[in-house]
N, C-alpha and C positions, 0 to 999 in steps of 0.2 A: 647484562645479558649480553652475550654474541651477536655480531651480526647474521649468523647462520642461524642461532634462536630465534632471533626476531623476524627472520623470513620465514622459517616453518610456523611461529605463533601467528603473522599475518596468515599465512596460506590457510593453516586451521580455520581462522576466524571468519575468511574471505570465499574459501573454495578457488582461489585465482591460483594460477600458474606461477610456479619458483622464478621465473624470470619476471613475471610483472610483479611478484613482491619484492622482488631485489630492485626492481627498476623503480617502483614506488618508494621505497626506503631511501634510495639513493637520492631520488629527486627532492626529498622532503627531509633531509640530514638526519635521518634515521628516527624521525619521530612518528611513533607509532601512530598518533591520531591520526594527524595530518596524512600518513601513508594509506591509512584505513580511509579516510574521506577521499583521497585520491583516488584508490581503488574501485571506491562507490560511485565517483563520477564516470569513471572509465566504465565501470558496469554499466550505467545508464545510456552510455555512450553505445556500447554493445546493444543494449536492449532497444535503441532508440533504430538500429540498423537491421534489428531481426524483427520490428513491428509489422514491416509489411509482408512476411511470408505467413502464407495462411497456417491457422492453427484449427486442424479438423479433426484432430483425434483429443484425449484427455480421458477425462473419469467424473462421473456423478460421485460426489464425496458426502457421506453422512455422518452427522456427530450428534450425539445424545449427550446432553448435558449432565453430570451427577446430579439424581434426584429424579430423573426423567420428566422435569416438567418443562424443558426447552429442547428443541431439536432443530438440526438445519440440515438443509441440502444445497449444495454449490456444484455448479457444473464450471471445471477447467478444464481450460483446452491447452494442448501443445501442439506440436508438430507431427510426432510419431507415436506410435503405440508403445515403443520401446521406452520413451522417456515418460510417457503415463505409468508405466508400470515400477519406475524408480523409488527409492525411497524418499528421496530427495523431492520430488515430484508430491509425493503423498503428504509429506510432511509439511510441505507449503499449503497442501489443499486443508489439512488439519488446521493449522493456524489461522488461516482464513476464516474457517467455519467457527472456531472458537471466538475470533473476533466477533463474528455476527453474532453468536449467542450472548456475548458480553454485551455488545453495544447498540443491540437493534438498532442497526442503520434503515433509513427509509428508502433510499435508492442506491444505485450501484454506483454511477456518477453524476455530475452535476447536468449532464446532458438528458439525462433521464426525468429529472426534475419537471412536472408541468409547467406551464406559465401561469395557470391559474394559483399554484401553489407558491411560486416565485411573486405574484403579483401581492398576494395575501400576504406574506412574509413580510414585503417591502412596506405594504401599507401599515402594518401594525407596528415596525421600525419607526418608521416618519412618526406617527402618532405619537410615539413614546417620545421621541425626540422632540418634538414641538411641544409635549407635555413637560418637558424639562428644561424649555425655555432656550435650546440651541438656537443659533443664528439661522435664519432659511438658508443662506448661502453655503453652509456648512452641511445642512442636512442630506444633500444626495452623496458629498463624500462621506460621510459616517457610516451612511446606509451602505453603501458598497463595501466597505470595511466590514459591517455587519453581516452583511450577506455572504462574505467570504466563510467568514465564522459559522455561520449555518451552515454553508455545502461542507464544513469541515466536521460540522457534528453530527450531519444527515447522510452524507454520500460515503458507502464504504471506501470507495478507492480513495477518499482525500481525508479519512480519518487516521486521528494519530494511534498507532500501531502498539497495541496492549503490553506487549513486552519491551518495548523501548518508545518513548514518546517525541521523542526526536526524529523518528521515520512516520512516514505516513506509510498506509497498507500498498499503496501503488510502488512505495520505494523497495518492499520486502519481494514484491513480484518483479521489479527492476534487477535486484540484486540477485533472485533466482534466474532471471533470464541470462544474466553474465556469468552465473556458474554452471548451469546446464547447458547452456550454448544453444536453446531453441526458443521460438518466440512462445510467449504463454499469456494466456488471456483469460480472465476471470469473466465468463459470460452471464451466469446470472445467480441468485440466490435466494432463498426463501427460508424463512424462519417461524418456526410454530412453538407459541406458548400455551401451556393448559390454561384456559379461563380467556383468553384474549382472542 
């Protein structure tokens, strides 16, 4: 594959500009995987700069899972109504809604988990560890690791993305910020399931 083909392929995969793709490949000895990681990191940097900007526009996106037994509503915000109408933004909303339908998260982020829920989970973990005979001095450290796993299984932004488990949901939002060029915030979601 020629350098030009690599640049084009990287551009299609990331939505980054030609010069950014060329630079990423050059800095990573034309290794596609490393260049892709480089651009993702750069996208995160762009996302961090844009995070302070107000995201007061956006859409309410609805998704009904085939079979009509599960439905999801999400509020996805951006800075301008122009971006809210783009296919890229709507596709991001759809991906997030499908994630909610498939994974049934309890909370948006770890900040939303109540102190009661955290205390209850820690108590269960510590009791299990004590029953397994784990040394008392190790229980707190192990509990901390298990709580991180709890958040990654129950908080939407920290969950592994269903289409690529190497990414978290917050990573696909960061990538979209880098590609679209505006701050994007997932404000809230609700999931409905027949009988629940």
